[in-house]
Each structure stands twice: as C-alpha cells, then as structure tokens.
ROLUM-643393 format. One record per atom (N, C-alpha, C): residue in three letters; x, y, z. Coordinates in steps of 0.05 Angstrom, whole numbers, plus 5000, padded with zeros to 4 digits. Layout:
<rs>
ALAXYZ
...
</rs>
This chain:
<rs>
UNK733610887200
UNK734611057179
UNK733711347182
UNK731111377187
UNK730111647191
UNK730411827167
UNK730612087172
UNK730912277150
UNK733512247136
UNK735512107148
UNK738112087135
UNK738011937109
UNK735911777105
UNK735711627080
UNK735111817057
UNK734012057063
UNK733412247042
UNK735712437036
UNK737712447053
UNK739912637049
UNK741312607022
UNK742012367013
UNK743412336987
UNK741712436964
UNK739112466967
UNK737412556945
UNK737712856941
UNK738413006962
UNK738613296960
UNK741413406964
UNK743313236973
UNK746013326977
UNK747513416951
UNK746613326927
UNK747913436903
UNK747713746901
UNK745913866916
UNK745814156916
UNK748314276927
UNK749814126944
UNK752314236954
UNK754514266933
UNK754114126910
UNK756114136888
UNK755514356868
UNK753314496871
UNK752714706851
UNK754714936851
UNK755715036875
UNK757615246874
UNK760215176860
UNK761314926864
UNK763814856851
UNK763314806822
UNK760914716814
UNK760414686785
UNK760614946770
UNK759915166784
UNK760115436771
UNK762915546773
UNK764315496795
UNK766915626799
UNK769215466788
UNK768915196785
UNK771215036776
UNK772115116748
UNK770315176730
UNK771115246703
UNK772515506702
UNK772315666723
UNK773615936723
UNK776215926737
UNK776515756757
UNK778815776775
UNK780515526776
UNK779615296766
UNK781215056766
UNK782114986738
UNK784314836737
UNK785214736712
UNK783114556700
UNK782514566674
UNK780314406664
UNK780614106668
UNK783114006669
UNK783513716675
UNK782613656703
UNK783313826722
UNK782513786750
UNK779513806753
UNK778314006739
UNK775414046741
UNK773913816730
UNK774813716707
UNK773413486695
UNK773413246713
UNK775713176723
UNK775912936739
UNK774412966766
UNK774713196779
UNK773513226805
UNK770413226802
UNK769413386783
UNK766513406780
UNK765213136772
UNK766712986755
UNK765612726747
UNK765512536771
UNK767512526787
UNK767512356811
UNK765312436830
UNK765012696835
UNK762912786853
UNK760212706842
UNK759712746816
UNK757112676805
UNK756612376806
UNK758712216800
UNK758311926799
UNK757711826827
UNK759211906847
UNK758811816874
UNK756011896885
UNK755312146880
UNK752712246890
UNK750412106876
UNK750812046850
UNK748611906835
UNK748311626846
UNK750411486851
UNK750311216862
UNK748911216890
UNK749711406906
UNK748611426933
UNK745611486933
UNK744811676916
UNK741911736915
UNK740311506904
UNK741511356885
UNK740111126874
UNK739810906894
UNK742010866910
UNK741810656932
UNK739610726951
UNK739510976960
UNK737411056979
UNK734611036967
UNK734411096941
UNK731911066928
UNK731010766928
UNK733010586924
UNK732410306925
UNK731410216953
UNK732710326974
UNK732010257001
UNK729210347008
UNK728510587000
UNK725810687004
UNK723810526988
UNK724610446964
UNK722710286948
UNK722210016960
UNK724209896973
UNK723809636986
UNK721609657008
UNK721809867024
UNK719809907045
UNK717009957032
UNK717010117011
UNK714410166998
UNK713209916984
UNK714909756972
UNK714009516958
UNK712909316978
UNK714209297002
UNK713309097021
UNK710509147032
UNK709509387029
UNK706809447038
UNK704709397017
UNK705509336993
UNK703609296971
UNK702509016973
UNK699908976969
UNK698708706970
UNK699708536947
UNK700208286953
UNK701108096932
UNK704008116925
UNK705608276939
UNK708508296933
UNK709908036941
UNK712107966927
UNK713507716933
UNK715407726956
UNK715607946970
UNK717407976993
UNK716407837017
UNK718107767036
UNK717207637061
UNK715207807076
UNK713407677090
UNK711307827104
UNK712408007126
UNK714607927138
UNK715708077160
UNK716808347151
UNK717308377125
UNK718408637115
UNK716308857115
UNK713808787120
UNK711708997121
UNK710909047150
UNK712408947169
UNK711808997198
UNK712109297204
UNK710709387225
UNK710909677232
UNK713809767238
UNK715409587249
UNK718209657255
UNK719709727230
UNK719109577208
UNK720509637183
UNK719509897171
UNK716909937171
UNK715810177160
UNK716610427175
UNK717110387201
UNK718010617218
UNK720810717211
UNK722310547196
UNK725010627189
UNK725010857169
UNK722810887154
UNK722611097134
UNK720311287141
UNK720811537145
UNK718711727151
UNK716711747127
UNK714111767134
UNK712011787114
UNK712311557093
UNK712611317104
UNK713211087087
UNK710911037067
UNK708511087074
UNK706211027056
UNK706411197031
UNK707411437033
UNK707511627010
UNK710111586995
UNK712311627009
UNK714911626995
UNK715711346986
UNK714811147001
UNK715410866993
UNK714210796966
UNK711710876963
UNK710310816937
UNK711311006915
UNK712011256922
UNK713011436902
UNK715711356892
UNK717311216909
UNK720011136900
UNK719910916879
UNK717710766878
UNK717610546858
UNK717610656829
UNK715810836822
UNK715910946794
UNK718411116790
UNK719411246811
UNK721811416808
UNK724211246801
UNK724611026815
UNK726810846809
UNK726510716782
UNK724110636775
UNK723710516748
UNK724310716726
UNK723610976731
UNK724211176711
UNK727211216708
UNK728711216731
UNK731611246730
UNK732911026714
UNK732110776721
UNK733310546707
UNK732610546677
UNK730210616671
UNK729310626643
UNK730910826627
UNK731111076638
UNK732511286623
UNK735511226620
UNK736711116642
UNK739611046640
UNK740010826620
UNK738310626620
UNK738610406600
UNK738210506572
UNK736310676568
UNK735910786541
UNK738310966532
UNK739411116551
UNK741811276544
UNK744111096536
UNK744610886551
UNK746810696544
UNK746310566517
UNK743810496511
UNK743210366486
UNK743610556463
UNK742710806466
UNK743010996444
UNK745911076440
UNK747411086462
UNK750211146460
UNK751710926444
UNK751210676451
UNK752510466436
UNK751610446407
UNK749010496402
UNK748010486375
UNK749210706358
UNK749510946370
UNK750711176355
UNK753611126348
UNK755111006366
UNK757910946360
UNK758110736339
UNK756410526339
UNK756510326318
UNK755810446291
UNK753810626291
UNK753010756266
UNK755210926255
UNK756711066273
UNK758911236265
UNK761111066253
UNK761710836264
UNK763810666253
UNK762910546226
UNK760410476224
UNK759410376198
UNK759610586176
UNK759210836184
UNK759311056164
UNK762111086153
UNK764210976167
UNK766910996157
UNK767810756141
UNK765910566137
UNK766710326122
UNK767410406094
UNK769610286084
UNK770610346057
UNK772810546057
UNK773210696079
UNK775410886080
UNK777910746091
UNK780210846085
UNK782710726095
UNK782610716126
UNK783710496137
UNK783710456166
UNK786010616178
UNK785710876178
UNK787811056189
UNK786711196213
UNK788511326228
UNK787711476252
UNK785811706245
UNK786211836223
UNK784612056214
UNK782911966190
UNK780311996193
UNK778411926171
UNK777312186159
UNK777812236134
UNK776912476120
UNK774512396103
UNK772212516109
UNK769812466095
UNK769312676073
UNK768712596049
UNK768112786028
UNK765212896031
UNK764913066050
UNK762213166058
UNK762213466057
UNK760113586047
UNK759913876046
UNK759114006072
UNK758513846093
UNK757813946119
UNK760313966136
UNK761014206147
UNK763514226162
UNK763214126191
UNK764513916198
UNK764513816225
UNK766913636229
UNK767613596254
UNK769713406262
UNK769113306290
UNK769913056295
UNK769412956322
UNK771312716327
UNK771612656353
UNK773312426361
UNK771512186365
UNK772211966352
UNK770511726353
UNK772111506368
UNK771211446392
UNK772611236407
UNK772210966394
UNK774210786397
UNK774110526384
UNK772710326401
UNK774110216421
UNK773010006437
UNK772609756421
UNK770309616425
UNK769809376410
UNK769009426382
UNK768409676374
UNK767509736347
UNK769809796328
UNK772209816338
UNK774509876321
UNK776510056335
UNK778310176320
UNK780410346332
UNK779410626336
UNK780810776354
UNK780211056358
UNK780811206333
UNK779011386325
UNK779411536300
UNK778511826304
UNK779812006289
UNK778912276287
UNK777512306260
UNK775012396261
UNK773412426236
UNK773112716230
UNK773712786205
UNK773513066196
UNK772613066167
UNK771113276160
UNK770113296133
UNK771813486117
UNK771713446090
UNK773313616073
UNK772313906074
UNK769713946080
UNK768614216081
UNK769914366104
UNK770514236126
UNK771814376148
UNK774814416143
UNK776114216132
UNK779014246126
UNK779514476107
UNK777714506088
UNK778114726068
UNK778014996081
UNK776815026104
UNK776515286117
UNK778915346136
UNK780715156140
UNK782915186159
UNK785515176144
UNK787515336154
UNK790115316143
UNK791615086157
UNK794215046150
UNK795714816159
UNK796014816190
UNK796615046202
UNK796915066230
UNK794315016245
UNK792115116234
UNK789515066247
UNK788614776244
UNK789414646222
UNK788814366220
UNK790314206241
UNK792814276246
UNK794314146267
UNK793014176294
UNK791914416299
UNK790514466324
UNK788014296326
UNK786514276304
UNK784114106303
UNK784813816310
UNK786813706297
UNK787513426302
UNK788513386330
UNK790113576340
UNK791113556368
UNK788813566388
UNK786913726383
UNK784513746401
UNK783013486402
UNK782513366379
UNK781013116378
UNK782612886389
UNK785212886384
UNK786912676396
UNK786912696426
UNK786812936437
UNK786812976466
UNK784212846477
UNK782012886463
UNK779512756472
UNK779812456474
UNK781012336454
UNK781412046453
UNK783411946474
UNK785612086476
UNK787612006495
UNK786612006524
UNK785212216531
UNK784212246558
UNK781512106563
UNK780511976542
UNK777911836544
UNK775712016554
UNK775412246543
UNK773412436552
UNK770612336549
UNK770212156529
UNK767412046526
UNK766511896550
UNK768311786566
UNK767511646590
UNK766611846612
UNK768012066614
UNK767112266633
UNK764412376626
UNK764012436600
UNK761512546591
UNK759212356594
UNK759712096589
UNK757611896593
UNK756911866623
UNK758911876640
UNK758511836668
UNK756812066680
UNK757412306673
UNK755812536684
UNK753012546671
UNK752812446646
UNK750212436634
UNK748412236649
UNK749512006655
UNK747911806671
UNK747311906699
UNK749312046711
UNK748912156737
UNK746612356737
UNK746512526717
UNK744312726715
UNK741612596711
UNK741612366698
UNK739112216695
UNK738212096722
UNK740212006738
UNK739611876763
UNK738612086784
UNK739712326782
UNK738812536801
UNK738912806786
UNK736512926781
UNK736513176766
UNK738013396778
UNK738613386805
UNK740113596817
UNK743013596808
UNK743913396793
UNK746613376784
UNK747013486755
UNK744913596744
UNK745113696717
UNK747113926714
UNK747414106733
UNK749514316730
UNK752314196728
UNK752813966741
UNK755413846739
UNK755813736711
UNK753713636698
UNK753913526671
UNK754713756652
UNK753513986655
UNK754114216638
UNK757014306643
UNK757814306668
UNK760514396675
UNK762614206664
UNK762113946666
UNK764113746656
UNK764313766625
UNK762113806612
UNK762113826583
UNK763914066574
UNK763714286588
UNK765414516582
UNK768314466590
UNK768714346614
UNK771414306623
UNK772914106605
UNK771513906595
UNK772813716577
UNK773713846552
UNK772114026541
UNK772914176517
UNK775314356523
UNK775314486546
UNK777514656553
UNK780114486558
UNK779714246569
UNK782014066573
UNK783314006546
UNK781613936526
UNK782613876499
UNK783814116486
UNK782714356491
UNK783814606481
UNK786614646491
UNK787014606517
UNK789614656529
UNK791714446519
UNK790814206516
UNK792713996505
UNK793514066476
UNK791514166461
UNK792114246433
UNK794014476433
UNK793614676450
UNK795414906451
UNK798214826459
UNK798414626478
UNK801114536486
UNK802514386463
UNK800914236447
UNK802014086425
UNK802914266402
UNK801214446395
UNK801714626373
UNK803814846381
UNK803714926406
UNK805515136415
UNK804615416409
UNK802115446402
UNK801115716396
UNK798115726404
UNK797515856426
UNK794815866436
UNK793016016417
UNK794016226404
UNK792316376385
UNK791416216361
UNK793216036352
UNK792415866329
UNK790115686337
UNK790215566360
UNK788015396369
UNK785415556372
UNK785615796384
UNK783315966386
UNK782116036359
UNK783816096340
UNK782816166313
UNK781515916300
UNK782615686304
UNK781415446292
UNK778715386304
UNK778415426330
UNK775815386343
UNK773715586333
UNK774615836331
UNK772716036321
UNK771815986293
UNK773715916275
UNK773015856247
UNK771115616245
UNK771715406261
UNK770115166260
UNK767315226270
UNK767115386291
UNK764415456302
UNK762815616282
UNK764015806269
UNK762615966249
UNK761815796225
UNK763515606217
UNK762915436194
UNK760615246201
UNK760615136225
UNK758514946233
UNK755815086236
UNK755815346244
UNK753215486247
UNK752115586221
UNK753915626202
UNK752915736176
UNK752115506157
UNK752915266163
UNK752315036145
UNK750114866157
UNK749314656143
UNK747314466153
UNK748314316177
UNK746514216194
UNK747414066218
UNK748813806210
UNK750713716227
UNK752113466221
UNK750313226226
UNK751012986217
UNK749412756222
UNK749112706252
UNK746912576259
UNK746312536287
UNK748512376301
UNK749712186287
UNK751712016301
UNK754312166307
UNK754612406295
UNK757012566302
UNK757112636331
UNK754712656344
UNK754612726373
UNK755612496390
UNK756112256379
UNK757112036395
UNK760012086403
UNK761512246387
UNK764212316394
UNK764312586408
UNK766712706408
UNK767012976419
UNK767413166397
UNK765313306388
UNK765513476364
UNK767213726369
UNK768813796349
UNK770514026350
UNK768714276349
UNK769214466367
UNK767614706369
UNK764714646371
UNK764114466391
UNK761314386395
UNK759614616404
UNK757014606400
UNK755214826409
UNK755714876439
UNK755815126446
UNK756315196474
UNK757815456476
UNK759115496498
UNK760515756503
UNK763215776488
UNK763015776461
UNK765515796445
UNK766916056450
UNK765616286453
UNK767116536459
UNK768716516484
UNK767716386504
UNK769216356529
UNK771616176526
UNK771415976509
UNK773715806503
UNK775815956488
UNK775016116469
UNK776916286454
UNK778216486472
UNK776716616490
UNK777816806508
UNK779816676527
UNK779216436536
UNK781116296554
UNK783716226540
UNK783516156514
UNK786016096499
UNK787616346493
UNK786316576491
UNK787816816487
UNK789116926513
UNK788316816536
UNK789516886561
UNK791716686568
UNK793316746588
UNK795516556596
UNK794416286603
UNK796116086600
UNK795215806607
UNK794615786636
UNK792515626643
UNK791815596671
UNK793915436686
UNK794315506711
UNK796315376728
UNK795215116739
UNK796914916741
UNK796214656753
UNK797214656782
UNK795614776799
UNK796414796827
UNK795314576844
UNK795814586870
UNK794814386889
UNK791814436894
UNK790714266911
UNK787914296919
UNK787514576931
UNK785514726923
UNK785114996933
UNK784615006963
UNK785615216976
UNK785115247005
UNK782315327010
UNK781415287035
UNK778615337042
UNK778115637044
UNK780315797044
UNK780016087049
UNK779416237023
UNK779016097001
UNK778216226976
UNK775416136968
UNK774116276950
UNK771416206942
UNK771315926929
UNK773315876911
UNK773315616897
UNK774115396917
UNK775915466937
UNK776615266957
UNK774315196975
UNK772815396983
UNK770415346999
UNK768315186984
UNK768015246959
UNK766115086943
UNK767014796939
UNK769714766934
UNK770714496930
UNK770514326955
UNK771314446978
UNK771114297003
UNK768214247010
UNK766414437003
UNK763514387008
UNK762514146992
UNK763314136966
UNK762513906950
UNK763613646960
UNK766213656969
UNK767413416980
UNK766013327005
UNK765313517022
UNK763813447047
UNK761113337040
UNK759713457020
UNK757113357012
UNK757313067001
UNK759413016986
UNK759812746975
UNK760312546997
UNK762012627016
UNK762612447039
UNK760112387055
UNK758612597061
UNK756112557077
UNK754112387062
UNK754012427036
UNK752212267019
UNK753011967020
UNK755611917018
UNK756511637019
UNK756011517046
UNK756511667068
UNK756111557095
UNK753111517100
UNK751411697091
UNK748611677096
UNK747411427081
UNK748211387056
UNK747211157041
UNK748210897053
UNK750710897061
UNK751810647074
UNK750410597100
UNK750010807117
UNK748710767142
UNK745810677138
UNK744410787118
UNK741710707113
UNK741510417104
UNK743410337087
UNK743410057077
UNK743909857099
UNK745909917116
UNK746509737138
UNK744209727158
UNK743009957164
UNK740809967183
UNK738409817173
UNK737709857148
UNK735409707137
UNK736009407136
UNK738409337130
UNK739109047129
UNK738608917156
UNK739509047178
UNK739108927204
UNK736208937213
UNK734709137204
UNK731809147210
UNK730408927197
UNK731008877171
UNK729808657156
UNK730708387167
UNK733208377175
UNK734208127186
UNK732808057213
UNK732108267228
UNK730708217253
UNK727808147248
UNK726608267227
UNK723808217221
UNK723407937211
UNK725207837195
UNK725007567185
UNK727707467176
UNK728207207176
UNK730707097168
UNK731107137138
UNK733507257131
UNK734107297102
UNK735007047089
</rs>
C-alpha cells in the first residue's frame, strides 16, 4: 500500500476550489448534486483507508483477537510508520463512527419531535402553527408521516399573498428534490473527514439557491421571491429563535448569506449548461475535484485489495 493509503485522507483538499466557485458559476442544482457526490465518495474512501490502517495498528496490540500472522513484519511494512499511524487510526475511526452515529440519532429524533409537534393539526400539506415566532421549514415525512410545509402565523402575517406563494413554492422545492438527503450526506461526510467541511457549507448554500430558483420559476417573479426571503430573514432575526426541531427541515431564509441569495434572485436566472470546459476557472476546479475523487477511489480500492492479499499470504482467512 505504501503512502497511497494516506492519499484519500488528504485528497478532499482538491475539492476546495470547486466548493468556492460552484456557487458562483454553476447552476445551484448542478452544484448541489456534484458537491454532494464528491463529498460522499471522498468520505467513504477516507474512511475505508482509515479502517485499513487501523487493522494493521490493531494487529500489533497485545491480546487482540486477530490472527497472529497479521502482525508479521510483512504486514506492518504495508503501512509506513505503522507503529504510530496504526495506533492513531484506532481512536480516529472510533471518533468518526461515534460522531456519525450521534448525528443520525439526533437527526431522526428531531424529525420525530417535529412531527409530534404537529399532532392535532389537520393532516394537510401545509401546517400553520399559531406561534408568535416567525419561521417556516420543510419537514420530510418518511416513516414519520407525510411531507409537510410548516409555517407560523407570525411569519404569514408579515408577507403578502405573492410572497406567501413564494414561501410555499420554496419549501415544496426542498421536499420535491429531497434536499434534506443532500444536507445529511455532506454533514456525515464532513464528520468523516474534516477537510470536507467547505463542501458542506457550499451544499447548504446551493440547496437554498436551488429552492429559490424553483420558487422563482413557479411564481414567475424573481423579485417577489427575493422580497419574501428578505422579509423572512429580517423577521427571524428580530424575533426569538425558532424551536430546535425546526432545524430538522430546511428553514426558509435560514441563517447564512441571505444578501447573496437576494442579489442572485435580482439578477438573471442562471443557465443550465453542460459540464464546464477545463479552460475556465470553474472548469479547472471541477475537473480537479473529479480527478481527486477518482484518484481517491482508486487509491482506497488498491489499498484494500493489496492489504487483502498481504493478509491472505500471512495467514489463511
């Protein structure tokens, strides 16, 4: 395996340029999907390599349940500095698994709490809460119930009829495109490899922009959507914070670069073009991220196959 086993741990750095440029030059739908796939593949590859290094490190610990042949010098030679990185990989992998498991548990618990908060309301697509705190969010259904758009009376009172249509169209776009899955995937990826955190931030913004564009297409007036986002953002900042479970959905005018979203809506709609050419900055960044993802996948696969045959030679599996 050699140093190639470490490549997937650092190759996410190749995706940093596209994380910054995608939100400026790519359609938000394209940016969301591409960055999510890059983050997911790189996170899986880095976790696989972390597991491989951990196997070598665990085999050298006294009293481990692994076959004795797995601690032979030939096996340890497959990983450079095996005594240090092998043992360091054990707590690192445990931390990754623990944080990802806790994230999944909290995500599921928040969604169940959000659905329970709607008990007693009519089972309609839009749930209006008599709450003085202005907020709105998309609540996925799944096993907990149907997809619903949740909005409070405090926010509806601040919007006119056209802006309300924009709000509902925005939240329905989140539900239709299943944006919560993209957001959860990049969140887990960032936990698996901290170098992927810029992609998590970029996907969060791109998903909101995607919903903004879908709302503008549905309403037919980009300025109305921009006004609705601005009013909702001002209302949410001036009032008390929404309940914690509201973060389980996709909140309307969520904290973040709201002025940039408004400015993008006041500009012409982004074009849905083909994959950018390598002769542009965004094209160079996109192809660099694609190459980094491919090298990460090949490195992790090569490391896994190599270690398998080394262990197979050391002792019968």
